[in-house]
PDB file of N, CA, C and O in Angstrom:
ATOM      1  N   MET A   1      12.289 -31.171 -39.622  1.00  0.00           N
ATOM      2  CA  MET A   1      11.756 -30.497 -38.451  1.00  0.00           C
ATOM      3  C   MET A   1      11.298 -31.546 -37.448  1.00  0.00           C
ATOM      4  O   MET A   1      10.633 -32.519 -37.805  1.00  0.00           O
ATOM      5  N   ALA A   2      11.659 -31.336 -36.200  1.00  0.00           N
ATOM      6  CA  ALA A   2      11.297 -32.278 -35.146  1.00  0.00           C
ATOM      7  C   ALA A   2       9.844 -32.084 -34.743  1.00  0.00           C
ATOM      8  O   ALA A   2       9.315 -30.972 -34.769  1.00  0.00           O
ATOM      9  N   GLU A   3       9.218 -33.176 -34.375  1.00  0.00           N
ATOM     10  CA  GLU A   3       7.828 -33.119 -33.924  1.00  0.00           C
ATOM     11  C   GLU A   3       7.797 -32.770 -32.443  1.00  0.00           C
ATOM     12  O   GLU A   3       8.593 -33.284 -31.657  1.00  0.00           O
ATOM     13  N   ILE A   4       6.882 -31.900 -32.075  1.00  0.00           N
ATOM     14  CA  ILE A   4       6.732 -31.513 -30.671  1.00  0.00           C
ATOM     15  C   ILE A   4       5.889 -32.576 -29.976  1.00  0.00           C
ATOM     16  O   ILE A   4       4.817 -32.946 -30.454  1.00  0.00           O
ATOM     17  N   SER A   5       6.386 -33.059 -28.846  1.00  0.00           N
ATOM     18  CA  SER A   5       5.678 -34.113 -28.123  1.00  0.00           C
ATOM     19  C   SER A   5       4.384 -33.568 -27.518  1.00  0.00           C
ATOM     20  O   SER A   5       4.236 -32.364 -27.311  1.00  0.00           O
ATOM     21  N   GLN A   6       3.458 -34.477 -27.243  1.00  0.00           N
ATOM     22  CA  GLN A   6       2.181 -34.088 -26.654  1.00  0.00           C
ATOM     23  C   GLN A   6       2.385 -33.469 -25.278  1.00  0.00           C
ATOM     24  O   GLN A   6       1.671 -32.537 -24.907  1.00  0.00           O
ATOM     25  N   GLY A   7       3.351 -33.975 -24.520  1.00  0.00           N
ATOM     26  CA  GLY A   7       3.633 -33.402 -23.207  1.00  0.00           C
ATOM     27  C   GLY A   7       4.087 -31.959 -23.305  1.00  0.00           C
ATOM     28  O   GLY A   7       3.689 -31.118 -22.498  1.00  0.00           O
ATOM     29  N   THR A   8       4.920 -31.673 -24.294  1.00  0.00           N
ATOM     30  CA  THR A   8       5.388 -30.306 -24.512  1.00  0.00           C
ATOM     31  C   THR A   8       4.240 -29.412 -24.958  1.00  0.00           C
ATOM     32  O   THR A   8       4.124 -28.275 -24.500  1.00  0.00           O
ATOM     33  N   ILE A   9       3.399 -29.914 -25.839  1.00  0.00           N
ATOM     34  CA  ILE A   9       2.230 -29.152 -26.291  1.00  0.00           C
ATOM     35  C   ILE A   9       1.321 -28.829 -25.106  1.00  0.00           C
ATOM     36  O   ILE A   9       0.833 -27.706 -24.980  1.00  0.00           O
ATOM     37  N   ASN A  10       1.097 -29.806 -24.247  1.00  0.00           N
ATOM     38  CA  ASN A  10       0.251 -29.581 -23.070  1.00  0.00           C
ATOM     39  C   ASN A  10       0.849 -28.501 -22.167  1.00  0.00           C
ATOM     40  O   ASN A  10       0.127 -27.650 -21.648  1.00  0.00           O
ATOM     41  N   ARG A  11       2.161 -28.541 -21.983  1.00  0.00           N
ATOM     42  CA  ARG A  11       2.831 -27.541 -21.141  1.00  0.00           C
ATOM     43  C   ARG A  11       2.741 -26.150 -21.776  1.00  0.00           C
ATOM     44  O   ARG A  11       2.552 -25.157 -21.072  1.00  0.00           O
ATOM     45  N   ILE A  12       2.875 -26.078 -23.086  1.00  0.00           N
ATOM     46  CA  ILE A  12       2.765 -24.807 -23.799  1.00  0.00           C
ATOM     47  C   ILE A  12       1.370 -24.218 -23.611  1.00  0.00           C
ATOM     48  O   ILE A  12       1.225 -23.024 -23.352  1.00  0.00           O
ATOM     49  N   VAL A  13       0.352 -25.053 -23.741  1.00  0.00           N
ATOM     50  CA  VAL A  13      -1.031 -24.599 -23.552  1.00  0.00           C
ATOM     51  C   VAL A  13      -1.225 -24.100 -22.122  1.00  0.00           C
ATOM     52  O   VAL A  13      -1.898 -23.093 -21.904  1.00  0.00           O
ATOM     53  N   GLN A  14      -0.640 -24.795 -21.151  1.00  0.00           N
ATOM     54  CA  GLN A  14      -0.726 -24.344 -19.756  1.00  0.00           C
ATOM     55  C   GLN A  14      -0.059 -22.987 -19.585  1.00  0.00           C
ATOM     56  O   GLN A  14      -0.577 -22.122 -18.879  1.00  0.00           O
ATOM     57  N   CYS A  15       1.084 -22.798 -20.227  1.00  0.00           N
ATOM     58  CA  CYS A  15       1.790 -21.510 -20.145  1.00  0.00           C
ATOM     59  C   CYS A  15       0.943 -20.401 -20.752  1.00  0.00           C
ATOM     60  O   CYS A  15       0.825 -19.320 -20.175  1.00  0.00           O
ATOM     61  N   TYR A  16       0.350 -20.667 -21.923  1.00  0.00           N
ATOM     62  CA  TYR A  16      -0.532 -19.675 -22.544  1.00  0.00           C
ATOM     63  C   TYR A  16      -1.672 -19.305 -21.599  1.00  0.00           C
ATOM     64  O   TYR A  16      -1.963 -18.124 -21.408  1.00  0.00           O
ATOM     65  N   GLN A  17      -2.313 -20.304 -21.012  1.00  0.00           N
ATOM     66  CA  GLN A  17      -3.436 -20.055 -20.116  1.00  0.00           C
ATOM     67  C   GLN A  17      -3.009 -19.244 -18.896  1.00  0.00           C
ATOM     68  O   GLN A  17      -3.716 -18.328 -18.476  1.00  0.00           O
ATOM     69  N   GLU A  18      -1.857 -19.580 -18.332  1.00  0.00           N
ATOM     70  CA  GLU A  18      -1.354 -18.854 -17.170  1.00  0.00           C
ATOM     71  C   GLU A  18      -1.040 -17.404 -17.529  1.00  0.00           C
ATOM     72  O   GLU A  18      -1.358 -16.490 -16.768  1.00  0.00           O
ATOM     73  N   LEU A  19      -0.424 -17.196 -18.672  1.00  0.00           N
ATOM     74  CA  LEU A  19      -0.109 -15.831 -19.096  1.00  0.00           C
ATOM     75  C   LEU A  19      -1.376 -15.018 -19.334  1.00  0.00           C
ATOM     76  O   LEU A  19      -1.433 -13.843 -18.969  1.00  0.00           O
ATOM     77  N   VAL A  20      -2.385 -15.623 -19.935  1.00  0.00           N
ATOM     78  CA  VAL A  20      -3.654 -14.916 -20.152  1.00  0.00           C
ATOM     79  C   VAL A  20      -4.304 -14.573 -18.814  1.00  0.00           C
ATOM     80  O   VAL A  20      -4.852 -13.482 -18.659  1.00  0.00           O
ATOM     81  N   ARG A  21      -4.252 -15.479 -17.855  1.00  0.00           N
ATOM     82  CA  ARG A  21      -4.810 -15.196 -16.524  1.00  0.00           C
ATOM     83  C   ARG A  21      -4.062 -14.037 -15.856  1.00  0.00           C
ATOM     84  O   ARG A  21      -4.677 -13.164 -15.242  1.00  0.00           O
ATOM     85  N   ILE A  22      -2.736 -14.037 -15.980  1.00  0.00           N
ATOM     86  CA  ILE A  22      -1.937 -12.963 -15.384  1.00  0.00           C
ATOM     87  C   ILE A  22      -2.293 -11.625 -16.019  1.00  0.00           C
ATOM     88  O   ILE A  22      -2.502 -10.636 -15.318  1.00  0.00           O
ATOM     89  N   ILE A  23      -2.361 -11.597 -17.345  1.00  0.00           N
ATOM     90  CA  ILE A  23      -2.705 -10.362 -18.050  1.00  0.00           C
ATOM     91  C   ILE A  23      -4.093  -9.887 -17.639  1.00  0.00           C
ATOM     92  O   ILE A  23      -4.288  -8.707 -17.345  1.00  0.00           O
ATOM     93  N   ASN A  24      -5.040 -10.788 -17.618  1.00  0.00           N
ATOM     94  CA  ASN A  24      -6.416 -10.439 -17.252  1.00  0.00           C
ATOM     95  C   ASN A  24      -6.498  -9.905 -15.826  1.00  0.00           C
ATOM     96  O   ASN A  24      -7.155  -8.893 -15.579  1.00  0.00           O
ATOM     97  N   LEU A  25      -5.845 -10.570 -14.900  1.00  0.00           N
ATOM     98  CA  LEU A  25      -5.889 -10.141 -13.503  1.00  0.00           C
ATOM     99  C   LEU A  25      -5.217  -8.782 -13.324  1.00  0.00           C
ATOM    100  O   LEU A  25      -5.747  -7.913 -12.632  1.00  0.00           O
ATOM    101  N   ALA A  26      -4.061  -8.595 -13.941  1.00  0.00           N
ATOM    102  CA  ALA A  26      -3.353  -7.316 -13.805  1.00  0.00           C
ATOM    103  C   ALA A  26      -4.165  -6.175 -14.397  1.00  0.00           C
ATOM    104  O   ALA A  26      -4.294  -5.120 -13.775  1.00  0.00           O
ATOM    105  N   LYS A  27      -4.714  -6.374 -15.591  1.00  0.00           N
ATOM    106  CA  LYS A  27      -5.476  -5.300 -16.238  1.00  0.00           C
ATOM    107  C   LYS A  27      -6.793  -5.032 -15.509  1.00  0.00           C
ATOM    108  O   LYS A  27      -7.187  -3.874 -15.371  1.00  0.00           O
ATOM    109  N   SER A  28      -7.474  -6.064 -15.047  1.00  0.00           N
ATOM    110  CA  SER A  28      -8.741  -5.834 -14.342  1.00  0.00           C
ATOM    111  C   SER A  28      -8.492  -5.175 -12.989  1.00  0.00           C
ATOM    112  O   SER A  28      -9.275  -4.322 -12.570  1.00  0.00           O
ATOM    113  N   THR A  29      -7.427  -5.550 -12.307  1.00  0.00           N
ATOM    114  CA  THR A  29      -7.082  -4.914 -11.039  1.00  0.00           C
ATOM    115  C   THR A  29      -6.692  -3.457 -11.261  1.00  0.00           C
ATOM    116  O   THR A  29      -7.083  -2.577 -10.495  1.00  0.00           O
ATOM    117  N   GLU A  30      -5.917  -3.211 -12.317  1.00  0.00           N
ATOM    118  CA  GLU A  30      -5.541  -1.840 -12.658  1.00  0.00           C
ATOM    119  C   GLU A  30      -6.789  -0.995 -12.925  1.00  0.00           C
ATOM    120  O   GLU A  30      -6.894   0.135 -12.448  1.00  0.00           O
ATOM    121  N   TYR A  31      -7.726  -1.548 -13.684  1.00  0.00           N
ATOM    122  CA  TYR A  31      -8.959  -0.820 -13.989  1.00  0.00           C
ATOM    123  C   TYR A  31      -9.752  -0.525 -12.712  1.00  0.00           C
ATOM    124  O   TYR A  31     -10.224   0.595 -12.517  1.00  0.00           O
ATOM    125  N   LYS A  32      -9.895  -1.526 -11.853  1.00  0.00           N
ATOM    126  CA  LYS A  32     -10.667  -1.334 -10.618  1.00  0.00           C
ATOM    127  C   LYS A  32     -10.018  -0.284  -9.721  1.00  0.00           C
ATOM    128  O   LYS A  32     -10.705   0.559  -9.145  1.00  0.00           O
ATOM    129  N   LEU A  33      -8.700  -0.339  -9.607  1.00  0.00           N
ATOM    130  CA  LEU A  33      -7.983   0.639  -8.794  1.00  0.00           C
ATOM    131  C   LEU A  33      -8.171   2.044  -9.347  1.00  0.00           C
ATOM    132  O   LEU A  33      -8.438   2.986  -8.601  1.00  0.00           O
ATOM    133  N   PHE A  34      -8.028   2.174 -10.663  1.00  0.00           N
ATOM    134  CA  PHE A  34      -8.200   3.478 -11.287  1.00  0.00           C
ATOM    135  C   PHE A  34      -9.641   3.966 -11.161  1.00  0.00           C
ATOM    136  O   PHE A  34      -9.890   5.137 -10.872  1.00  0.00           O
ATOM    137  N   ASP A  35     -10.579   3.056 -11.381  1.00  0.00           N
ATOM    138  CA  ASP A  35     -11.997   3.418 -11.328  1.00  0.00           C
ATOM    139  C   ASP A  35     -12.408   3.882  -9.932  1.00  0.00           C
ATOM    140  O   ASP A  35     -13.204   4.809  -9.786  1.00  0.00           O
ATOM    141  N   GLU A  36     -11.862   3.234  -8.917  1.00  0.00           N
ATOM    142  CA  GLU A  36     -12.271   3.567  -7.549  1.00  0.00           C
ATOM    143  C   GLU A  36     -11.510   4.762  -6.967  1.00  0.00           C
ATOM    144  O   GLU A  36     -12.086   5.587  -6.257  1.00  0.00           O
ATOM    145  N   TYR A  37     -10.204   4.848  -7.276  1.00  0.00           N
ATOM    146  CA  TYR A  37      -9.382   5.872  -6.630  1.00  0.00           C
ATOM    147  C   TYR A  37      -8.766   6.890  -7.594  1.00  0.00           C
ATOM    148  O   TYR A  37      -8.144   7.859  -7.159  1.00  0.00           O
ATOM    149  N   ASN A  38      -8.936   6.672  -8.893  1.00  0.00           N
ATOM    150  CA  ASN A  38      -8.330   7.532  -9.907  1.00  0.00           C
ATOM    151  C   ASN A  38      -6.798   7.470  -9.833  1.00  0.00           C
ATOM    152  O   ASN A  38      -6.227   6.690  -9.071  1.00  0.00           O
ATOM    153  N   GLU A  39      -6.167   8.298 -10.631  1.00  0.00           N
ATOM    154  CA  GLU A  39      -4.706   8.328 -10.639  1.00  0.00           C
ATOM    155  C   GLU A  39      -4.248   9.453  -9.711  1.00  0.00           C
ATOM    156  O   GLU A  39      -4.341  10.635 -10.040  1.00  0.00           O
ATOM    157  N   THR A  40      -3.757   9.052  -8.556  1.00  0.00           N
ATOM    158  CA  THR A  40      -3.289  10.012  -7.562  1.00  0.00           C
ATOM    159  C   THR A  40      -1.870   9.634  -7.148  1.00  0.00           C
ATOM    160  O   THR A  40      -1.331   8.611  -7.573  1.00  0.00           O
ATOM    161  N   GLN A  41      -1.286  10.473  -6.320  1.00  0.00           N
ATOM    162  CA  GLN A  41       0.058  10.166  -5.802  1.00  0.00           C
ATOM    163  C   GLN A  41       0.049   8.830  -5.072  1.00  0.00           C
ATOM    164  O   GLN A  41       1.037   8.098  -5.111  1.00  0.00           O
ATOM    165  N   ALA A  42      -1.038   8.511  -4.419  1.00  0.00           N
ATOM    166  CA  ALA A  42      -1.134   7.279  -3.640  1.00  0.00           C
ATOM    167  C   ALA A  42      -1.280   6.035  -4.519  1.00  0.00           C
ATOM    168  O   ALA A  42      -0.909   4.938  -4.100  1.00  0.00           O
ATOM    169  N   THR A  43      -1.814   6.193  -5.728  1.00  0.00           N
ATOM    170  CA  THR A  43      -2.078   5.019  -6.566  1.00  0.00           C
ATOM    171  C   THR A  43      -1.142   4.894  -7.768  1.00  0.00           C
ATOM    172  O   THR A  43      -1.097   3.834  -8.392  1.00  0.00           O
ATOM    173  N   ILE A  44      -0.404   5.930  -8.106  1.00  0.00           N
ATOM    174  CA  ILE A  44       0.374   5.936  -9.342  1.00  0.00           C
ATOM    175  C   ILE A  44       1.389   4.795  -9.400  1.00  0.00           C
ATOM    176  O   ILE A  44       1.551   4.164 -10.445  1.00  0.00           O
ATOM    177  N   ASN A  45       2.073   4.525  -8.287  1.00  0.00           N
ATOM    178  CA  ASN A  45       3.058   3.435  -8.291  1.00  0.00           C
ATOM    179  C   ASN A  45       2.404   2.076  -8.501  1.00  0.00           C
ATOM    180  O   ASN A  45       2.925   1.230  -9.228  1.00  0.00           O
ATOM    181  N   ASP A  46       1.260   1.874  -7.859  1.00  0.00           N
ATOM    182  CA  ASP A  46       0.545   0.609  -8.016  1.00  0.00           C
ATOM    183  C   ASP A  46       0.001   0.449  -9.433  1.00  0.00           C
ATOM    184  O   ASP A  46       0.076  -0.637 -10.008  1.00  0.00           O
ATOM    185  N   LEU A  47      -0.540   1.513  -9.990  1.00  0.00           N
ATOM    186  CA  LEU A  47      -1.040   1.460 -11.364  1.00  0.00           C
ATOM    187  C   LEU A  47       0.099   1.155 -12.341  1.00  0.00           C
ATOM    188  O   LEU A  47      -0.066   0.362 -13.268  1.00  0.00           O
ATOM    189  N   ASN A  48       1.243   1.784 -12.127  1.00  0.00           N
ATOM    190  CA  ASN A  48       2.397   1.521 -12.989  1.00  0.00           C
ATOM    191  C   ASN A  48       2.883   0.086 -12.840  1.00  0.00           C
ATOM    192  O   ASN A  48       3.239  -0.555 -13.829  1.00  0.00           O
ATOM    193  N   ALA A  49       2.901  -0.420 -11.617  1.00  0.00           N
ATOM    194  CA  ALA A  49       3.343  -1.794 -11.374  1.00  0.00           C
ATOM    195  C   ALA A  49       2.413  -2.794 -12.061  1.00  0.00           C
ATOM    196  O   ALA A  49       2.871  -3.757 -12.676  1.00  0.00           O
ATOM    197  N   LEU A  50       1.117  -2.560 -11.952  1.00  0.00           N
ATOM    198  CA  LEU A  50       0.156  -3.456 -12.604  1.00  0.00           C
ATOM    199  C   LEU A  50       0.295  -3.400 -14.125  1.00  0.00           C
ATOM    200  O   LEU A  50       0.200  -4.426 -14.798  1.00  0.00           O
ATOM    201  N   SER A  51       0.517  -2.221 -14.655  1.00  0.00           N
ATOM    202  CA  SER A  51       0.727  -2.072 -16.090  1.00  0.00           C
ATOM    203  C   SER A  51       1.985  -2.812 -16.530  1.00  0.00           C
ATOM    204  O   SER A  51       2.000  -3.439 -17.589  1.00  0.00           O
ATOM    205  N   THR A  52       3.030  -2.741 -15.727  1.00  0.00           N
ATOM    206  CA  THR A  52       4.279  -3.440 -16.035  1.00  0.00           C
ATOM    207  C   THR A  52       4.087  -4.956 -16.010  1.00  0.00           C
ATOM    208  O   THR A  52       4.619  -5.663 -16.865  1.00  0.00           O
ATOM    209  N   VAL A  53       3.338  -5.451 -15.046  1.00  0.00           N
ATOM    210  CA  VAL A  53       3.050  -6.889 -14.977  1.00  0.00           C
ATOM    211  C   VAL A  53       2.336  -7.343 -16.249  1.00  0.00           C
ATOM    212  O   VAL A  53       2.705  -8.356 -16.843  1.00  0.00           O
ATOM    213  N   ALA A  54       1.328  -6.602 -16.660  1.00  0.00           N
ATOM    214  CA  ALA A  54       0.584  -6.953 -17.870  1.00  0.00           C
ATOM    215  C   ALA A  54       1.474  -6.885 -19.105  1.00  0.00           C
ATOM    216  O   ALA A  54       1.392  -7.753 -19.973  1.00  0.00           O
ATOM    217  N   THR A  55       2.313  -5.875 -19.193  1.00  0.00           N
ATOM    218  CA  THR A  55       3.216  -5.737 -20.334  1.00  0.00           C
ATOM    219  C   THR A  55       4.234  -6.868 -20.373  1.00  0.00           C
ATOM    220  O   THR A  55       4.492  -7.434 -21.435  1.00  0.00           O
ATOM    221  N   ASP A  56       4.811  -7.201 -19.226  1.00  0.00           N
ATOM    222  CA  ASP A  56       5.784  -8.302 -19.163  1.00  0.00           C
ATOM    223  C   ASP A  56       5.145  -9.631 -19.557  1.00  0.00           C
ATOM    224  O   ASP A  56       5.738 -10.417 -20.297  1.00  0.00           O
ATOM    225  N   ALA A  57       3.940  -9.877 -19.062  1.00  0.00           N
ATOM    226  CA  ALA A  57       3.249 -11.125 -19.406  1.00  0.00           C
ATOM    227  C   ALA A  57       2.903 -11.164 -20.890  1.00  0.00           C
ATOM    228  O   ALA A  57       2.992 -12.217 -21.520  1.00  0.00           O
ATOM    229  N   THR A  58       2.513 -10.029 -21.447  1.00  0.00           N
ATOM    230  CA  THR A  58       2.227  -9.951 -22.884  1.00  0.00           C
ATOM    231  C   THR A  58       3.487 -10.213 -23.704  1.00  0.00           C
ATOM    232  O   THR A  58       3.448 -10.917 -24.713  1.00  0.00           O
ATOM    233  N   ASP A  59       4.597  -9.643 -23.263  1.00  0.00           N
ATOM    234  CA  ASP A  59       5.878  -9.894 -23.943  1.00  0.00           C
ATOM    235  C   ASP A  59       6.252 -11.372 -23.883  1.00  0.00           C
ATOM    236  O   ASP A  59       6.724 -11.936 -24.870  1.00  0.00           O
ATOM    237  N   ASN A  60       6.045 -11.995 -22.734  1.00  0.00           N
ATOM    238  CA  ASN A  60       6.331 -13.425 -22.603  1.00  0.00           C
ATOM    239  C   ASN A  60       5.416 -14.263 -23.494  1.00  0.00           C
ATOM    240  O   ASN A  60       5.853 -15.256 -24.076  1.00  0.00           O
ATOM    241  N   PHE A  61       4.162 -13.870 -23.599  1.00  0.00           N
ATOM    242  CA  PHE A  61       3.209 -14.544 -24.480  1.00  0.00           C
ATOM    243  C   PHE A  61       3.718 -14.476 -25.921  1.00  0.00           C
ATOM    244  O   PHE A  61       3.705 -15.473 -26.643  1.00  0.00           O
ATOM    245  N   THR A  62       4.159 -13.298 -26.324  1.00  0.00           N
ATOM    246  CA  THR A  62       4.671 -13.105 -27.676  1.00  0.00           C
ATOM    247  C   THR A  62       5.935 -13.917 -27.907  1.00  0.00           C
ATOM    248  O   THR A  62       6.088 -14.540 -28.957  1.00  0.00           O
ATOM    249  N   ARG A  63       6.839 -13.918 -26.939  1.00  0.00           N
ATOM    250  CA  ARG A  63       8.068 -14.715 -27.062  1.00  0.00           C
ATOM    251  C   ARG A  63       7.760 -16.195 -27.194  1.00  0.00           C
ATOM    252  O   ARG A  63       8.347 -16.884 -28.027  1.00  0.00           O
ATOM    253  N   LEU A  64       6.842 -16.685 -26.375  1.00  0.00           N
ATOM    254  CA  LEU A  64       6.453 -18.096 -26.450  1.00  0.00           C
ATOM    255  C   LEU A  64       5.882 -18.412 -27.815  1.00  0.00           C
ATOM    256  O   LEU A  64       6.191 -19.451 -28.398  1.00  0.00           O
ATOM    257  N   ASN A  65       5.057 -17.526 -28.324  1.00  0.00           N
ATOM    258  CA  ASN A  65       4.475 -17.708 -29.642  1.00  0.00           C
ATOM    259  C   ASN A  65       5.564 -17.784 -30.718  1.00  0.00           C
ATOM    260  O   ASN A  65       5.496 -18.620 -31.618  1.00  0.00           O
ATOM    261  N   THR A  66       6.556 -16.914 -30.618  1.00  0.00           N
ATOM    262  CA  THR A  66       7.642 -16.896 -31.583  1.00  0.00           C
ATOM    263  C   THR A  66       8.443 -18.195 -31.521  1.00  0.00           C
ATOM    264  O   THR A  66       8.802 -18.764 -32.552  1.00  0.00           O
ATOM    265  N   ILE A  67       8.713 -18.652 -30.314  1.00  0.00           N
ATOM    266  CA  ILE A  67       9.475 -19.893 -30.144  1.00  0.00           C
ATOM    267  C   ILE A  67       8.726 -21.077 -30.758  1.00  0.00           C
ATOM    268  O   ILE A  67       9.328 -21.922 -31.422  1.00  0.00           O
ATOM    269  N   ILE A  68       7.430 -21.133 -30.537  1.00  0.00           N
ATOM    270  CA  ILE A  68       6.617 -22.241 -31.043  1.00  0.00           C
ATOM    271  C   ILE A  68       6.611 -22.256 -32.577  1.00  0.00           C
ATOM    272  O   ILE A  68       6.701 -23.317 -33.194  1.00  0.00           O
ATOM    273  N   LEU A  69       6.507 -21.086 -33.173  1.00  0.00           N
ATOM    274  CA  LEU A  69       6.465 -21.017 -34.627  1.00  0.00           C
ATOM    275  C   LEU A  69       7.812 -21.353 -35.210  1.00  0.00           C
ATOM    276  O   LEU A  69       7.975 -21.348 -36.430  1.00  0.00           O
TER     277      LEU A  69
END
């Protein structure tokens, strides 16, 4: 098995941190939007988009984890 270089490890950690920030921002924004305006015709598309962003970032986090292992 090949050893992962420190530069690669550092980049992986940066990717993890970025993905966590994206997930956190999308979910907190979704919550604030829902809390302030509820789920209406005007907000449903935005709520769905934010949920999709969080789901995509979570999937990428999982894929990265699988690749590393």
